[in-house]
C-alpha positions in Angstrom: 19.0 -48.3 -32.8 15.5 -48.5 -34.3 14.1 -49.5 -30.9 15.8 -46.5 -29.3 14.3 -44.1 -31.8 10.9 -45.7 -31.4 11.2 -45.3 -27.6 12.2 -41.6 -27.8 9.4 -40.9 -30.2 6.9 -42.6 -27.9 8.1 -40.6 -24.9 7.9 -37.3 -26.8 4.4 -38.2 -28.0 3.3 -38.9 -24.4 4.8 -35.7 -23.1 3.2 -33.6 -25.9 -0.2 -35.3 -25.1 0.1 -34.4 -21.4 1.1 -30.8 -22.2 -1.8 -30.4 -24.7 -4.4 -31.9 -22.4 -3.1 -30.1 -19.2 -3.2 -26.5 -20.7 -7.0 -26.1 -20.8 -7.4 -27.7 -17.3 -5.0 -25.0 -15.9 -6.8 -22.3 -17.9 -10.2 -23.4 -16.5 -8.8 -23.4 -13.0 -7.6 -19.8 -13.2 -9.8 -17.6 -11.0 -9.8 -14.2 -9.4 -12.3 -12.5 -7.1 -13.5 -8.9 -8.0 -15.4 -6.7 -5.6 -17.0 -3.5 -6.8 -19.9 -1.1 -6.2 -22.5 0.1 -8.8 -22.0 3.7 -7.7 -18.2 3.5 -7.7 -16.8 5.8 -10.4 -13.4 4.0 -10.5 -15.2 0.6 -10.9 -17.1 1.9 -13.9 -13.9 3.2 -15.4 -12.3 -0.2 -14.9 -15.0 -1.8 -17.0 -14.7 0.6 -19.9 -17.2 3.4 -18.8 -14.9 6.3 -17.8 -18.0 8.6 -17.6 -20.2 6.2 -15.7 -22.7 3.6 -16.8 -24.6 6.1 -18.9 -21.4 7.1 -20.8 -19.9 5.6 -24.0 -18.3 2.1 -23.6 -14.7 1.8 -24.6 -13.6 -1.8 -24.9 -9.9 -0.9 -24.8 -10.4 0.4 -21.2 -12.4 -2.7 -20.1 -9.8 -4.4 -17.9 -12.2 -6.9 -16.5 -12.9 -8.2 -20.0 -9.2 -8.3 -20.7 -8.7 -10.5 -17.7 -11.5 -12.8 -18.9 -10.0 -12.9 -22.4 -6.9 -14.4 -20.8 -9.0 -17.4 -19.9 -9.4 -16.4 -16.3 -12.7 -16.7 -14.5 -13.6 -13.4 -12.8 -16.1 -13.9 -9.9 -17.8 -10.5 -9.5 -19.5 -9.3 -6.3 -21.2 -5.9 -5.8 -20.8 -5.3 -2.1 -24.0 -3.2 -2.0 -26.1 -5.8 -3.7 -26.6 -8.2 -0.8 -25.5 -9.0 2.7 -23.7 -12.1 1.4 -21.5 -10.0 -0.9 -20.7 -7.6 1.9 -19.9 -10.3 4.4 -17.7 -12.0 1.7 -15.9 -8.7 1.1 -15.2 -8.4 4.8 -14.0 -12.0 5.0 -11.5 -11.5 2.2 -10.2 -8.2 3.7 -9.5 -10.1 7.0 -7.9 -13.0 5.2 -5.6 -10.8 3.2 -4.8 -8.5 6.2 -6.5 -5.4 4.9 -7.7 -3.0 7.6 -11.2 -1.4 7.3 -9.7 2.0 6.5 -7.9 0.4 3.5 -10.9 -1.8 2.5 -11.9 -0.1 -0.7 -13.3 -1.0 -4.1 -12.4 -1.8 -6.8 -10.3 -4.7 -5.5 -9.2 -7.9 -7.2 -7.9 -10.9 -5.2 -5.6 -13.1 -7.1 -3.6 -15.9 -5.6 -1.9 -14.6 -2.5 -2.1 -11.0 -3.5 -4.7 -8.2 -4.0 -4.9 -5.1 -6.2 -7.1 -2.2 -5.1 -6.5 1.0 -7.1 -7.2 1.7 -10.8 -3.6 2.1 -11.9 -2.5 -0.9 -9.8 -5.1 -3.2 -11.4 -4.4 -1.9 -14.9 -0.6 -2.4 -14.5 -1.1 -5.9 -13.0 -3.2 -6.9 -16.0 -0.9 -5.4 -18.6 2.3 -7.0 -17.2 0.5 -10.4 -16.7 0.9 -10.3 -12.9 -2.8 -11.2 -12.4 -2.5 -13.9 -15.0 0.4 -15.5 -13.3 -1.2 -15.3 -9.9 -4.6 -16.5 -11.0 -3.2 -20.1 -11.2 -2.4 -20.0 -7.5 -5.1 -20.8 -4.9 -6.8 -17.9 -3.2 -6.5 -17.6 0.6 -9.0 -19.5 2.7 -11.7 -17.2 4.1 -14.2 -17.5 6.9 -17.5 -15.7 6.2 -19.3 -14.5 9.3 -22.8 -13.3 8.5 -23.7 -9.9 9.8 -20.3 -8.8 11.2 -21.3 -5.9 13.5 -18.5 -3.6 14.7 -15.8 -6.2 13.9 -13.3 -3.3 14.1 -14.4 -2.5 17.7 -14.7 -6.1 18.9 -18.4 -7.0 18.3 -20.8 -6.3 21.2 -18.4 -3.8 22.7 -18.8 -1.6 19.7 -22.6 -1.7 19.9 -22.5 -0.8 23.6 -20.2 2.1 22.7 -22.8 3.4 20.3 -25.6 3.1 23.0 -23.4 4.8 25.6 -22.5 7.6 23.2 -26.2 8.2 22.5 -27.1 8.2 26.2 -24.2 10.6 26.9 -25.3 12.9 24.1 -28.8 12.8 25.5 -27.5 14.5 28.7 -26.0 17.2 26.6 -26.9 20.5 28.3 -27.8 22.1 24.9 -30.7 19.6 24.4 -31.8 19.5 28.0 -31.8 23.3 28.4 -34.2 23.7 25.5 -36.5 21.0 26.8 -36.7 22.5 30.2 -37.4 26.0 28.8 -40.1 24.5 26.6 -41.7 22.7 29.5 -41.6 25.7 31.8 -43.4 27.8 29.2 -46.3 25.4 28.7 -48.9 27.1 30.7 -51.9 26.4 28.4 -53.1 23.4 30.4 -53.1 22.0 33.9 -53.7 18.5 32.5 -50.5 16.6 33.1 -51.4 14.0 30.5 -51.6 16.6 27.8 -48.4 18.2 28.9 -46.6 14.8 28.7 -48.1 14.2 25.2 -46.8 17.6 24.0 -43.4 17.0 25.5 -43.1 13.5 23.9 -44.2 15.0 20.6 -41.4 17.6 20.9 -38.9 14.9 21.7 -40.2 12.6 18.9 -39.6 15.5 16.5 -36.0 15.7 17.7 -35.6 12.0 17.2 -37.0 12.1 13.6 -34.9 15.1 12.7 -31.7 13.7 14.0 -32.3 10.3 12.5 -32.9 11.9 9.0 -29.8 14.0 9.4 -27.8 11.0 10.4 -29.3 9.0 7.5 -28.2 11.6 5.0 -24.6 11.8 6.4 -24.4 8.0 6.6 -25.6 7.6 3.0 -23.1 10.2 1.9 -20.2 8.4 3.6 -21.3 5.0 2.3 -21.5 6.3 -1.3 -18.4 8.3 -1.5 -15.8 7.5 1.2 -15.2 4.1 -0.3 -14.3 5.5 -3.7 -10.7 6.3 -2.8 -8.3 5.7 0.0 -7.4 9.4 0.2 -11.0 10.4 1.1 -10.9 7.9 4.0 -7.6 9.4 5.2 -8.9 13.0 5.0 -12.1 12.2 6.9 -10.2 10.1 9.5 -7.8 13.1 10.1 -10.7 15.5 10.3 -12.6 13.4 12.9 -9.4 12.6 14.9 -8.4 16.3 15.1 -12.0 17.4 15.8 -12.4 15.0 18.6 -8.9 16.0 20.0 -10.0 19.6 20.1 -13.4 18.7 21.7 -11.5 16.6 24.3 -9.5 19.7 25.4 -12.6 21.9 25.3 -14.6 19.5 27.5 -11.7 19.0 29.9 -11.5 22.8 30.3 -15.3 23.0 30.8 -15.0 20.2 33.4 -12.6 22.3 35.5 -14.7 25.4 35.0 -18.0 23.7 36.0 -16.3 21.9 38.8 -15.4 25.3 40.2 -19.0 26.5 39.4 -17.6 29.1 36.9 -20.5 28.3 34.4 -20.0 31.6 32.5 -16.6 30.4 31.3 -17.9 27.2 29.6 -16.5 27.0 26.1 -18.2 24.0 24.4 -21.8 25.2 24.2 -24.1 26.8 21.7 -23.1 30.3 20.6 -24.9 33.0 22.5 -26.8 34.3 19.4 -28.1 30.7 18.7 -29.2 30.4 22.3 -31.1 33.7 22.0 -32.6 32.7 18.7 -33.8 29.4 20.1 -35.4 31.1 23.1 -37.3 33.4 20.7 -38.5 30.5 18.7 -39.8 28.6 21.8 -41.5 31.7 23.2 -43.2 32.4 19.9 -44.5 28.9 19.6 -45.6 28.6 23.2 -47.4 32.0 22.9 -49.4 30.7 20.0 -50.2 27.5 21.9 -51.1 29.3 25.1 -53.4 31.8 23.4 -56.7 31.3 25.2 -58.7 33.0 22.6 -57.7 30.6 19.9 -59.4 27.3 20.7 -56.9 24.8 19.3 -57.5 21.1 19.4 -54.9 18.7 20.7 -53.8 17.7 17.2 -53.1 21.3 16.2 -51.1 21.8 19.4 -49.1 18.6 18.8 -48.5 19.6 15.1 -47.1 23.0 16.2 -45.0 21.3 18.8 -43.6 18.8 16.2 -42.6 21.8 13.9 -40.9 23.4 16.9 -38.9 20.3 17.6 -37.7 20.1 14.0 -36.7 23.7 14.0 -34.7 23.5 17.2 -32.9 20.2 16.3 -31.2 22.0 13.4 -29.9 24.9 15.5 -28.8 22.5 18.3 -26.8 20.3 15.9 -23.7 22.5 16.4 -23.6 21.3 20.0 -25.3 17.9 20.0 -23.9 16.8 16.7 -20.3 16.6 17.9 -20.5 13.1 19.3 -23.0 12.1 16.6 -20.5 12.9 13.8 -17.9 10.6 15.3 -20.4 7.7 15.7 -21.7 8.1 12.1 -18.3 7.9 10.6 -17.4 4.9 12.8 -20.5 2.9 11.7 -20.4 3.7 8.0 -18.0 0.8 7.4 -20.7 -1.6 8.5 -23.1 -3.5 6.3 -25.9 -1.0 5.6 -28.6 -2.9 7.6 -26.4 -2.9 10.7 -25.3 0.7 10.2 -29.0 1.8 10.2 -29.7 -0.4 13.3 -26.8 1.3 15.1 -28.0 4.8 13.9 -31.5 4.1 15.2 -30.3 2.7 18.5 -28.1 5.8 19.0 -31.0 8.2 18.5 -33.2 6.1 20.7 -30.7 6.4 23.5 -30.3 10.1 22.7 -33.9 10.9 23.4 -34.3 8.6 26.4 -32.9 11.0 29.0 -35.1 13.8 27.6 -38.3 11.7 28.0 -37.4 10.8 31.6 -36.6 14.4 32.4 -39.8 15.7 30.8 -41.9 13.3 32.8 -40.2 14.0 36.1 -40.3 17.8 35.5 -44.0 17.8 34.6 -45.2 15.3 37.3 -43.3 17.0 40.1 -43.5 20.5 38.7 -39.8 20.6 39.3 -38.5 22.4 36.2 -36.2 24.5 38.4 -35.1 21.6 40.6 -34.4 19.5 37.5 -32.4 22.3 35.9 -30.4 22.8 39.1 -29.7 19.0 39.2 -28.3 19.1 35.7 -26.2 22.1 36.6 -24.8 20.4 39.7 -23.8 17.4 37.7 -22.7 19.3 34.6 -19.0 18.7 35.5 -19.6 14.9 35.4 -21.2 15.2 32.0 -18.3 17.3 30.7 -15.8 14.8 32.0 -17.5 11.8 30.5 -17.8 13.7 27.2 -14.1 14.5 27.3 -13.2 10.8 27.9 -15.5 9.8 25.0 -13.9 12.2 22.6 -10.4 11.0 23.7 -11.4 7.4 22.9 -12.7 8.4 19.5 -9.6 10.5 18.7 -7.2 7.7 19.7 -9.3 5.2 17.7 -9.1 7.2 14.5 -5.4 8.1 15.0 -4.7 4.3 15.2 -6.6 3.9 11.9 -4.4 6.5 10.3 -1.1 5.2 11.5 
């Protein structure tokens, strides 16, 4: 009997020892991954700053600290801090089956689950769901550095951006203003100077559109990731806009195919066209003034200002494709998004450079204009196809 009691006591002591020594090991192994952004208002609220980092800290609302107080290691990554964090964020989204339209911050990955809204994270902490899951291993992830257009299959997405820029470069709105500008340049017979002036004008368009695109891209990067509802609203807006533009361009295709150019719908409003022509004539009159001996730098400076002014008014027409591309690339890592933006604008001005050189060298402004008009139906058809692809793409993201 004494031996039996001694054996039971020994067994209980061993079990107790194992339990005591195992607890801290499990506690130390508990881990979750937390992705955030410094500019994310919801992220700030989750860490006890409901009014942003400059506001008053409230420890009771600091749910990240609450998780850490449970003995869980919280691995924190700001997806805007580095390419590595951004790539890791993309890798976890892929591993957990999260589409890019649903890839938002804040998000916590715990075990086999993820939590990506403020209320969801708070509830998961309060009811110990995250604590229970933190003991389970996270899913395996494969990090690919510099994932470009992974939602549009890599290089195909980049080619789509280049093709869109090239197509937009053949936009009749931009070409018409260029040809009118070239036709009014009567201040010099020196073709070299005329080419320099035309390239300056086109360079101004490039700079202006790139700056406008940068502003829109920064806006989307900063605010569209804050909440899923914003992504949905913008996706609906782009999808519906591209659907309407598809039908308008298809209508224009049939009208231009029948040479009924007066019935073209998708173009600059008449009052904007008249306004642009007045701006061009005013600038070219100043440049062509024989009495005012202007140096080449002064002429190029005036030309650059003209290009900036016209780029803003033409945005109604040329910005249609641009908007869809900007929204499509804002999901990318910032470096690659700006590379795509730069590449798009480079392709946008390429046709203008070629047309300017051809028109000046051959003195064929009218022949060039006629060539554009003869092929306008092809441009309209390609534009319609492009808008259809963009519309389908964003509808698939929504549904």
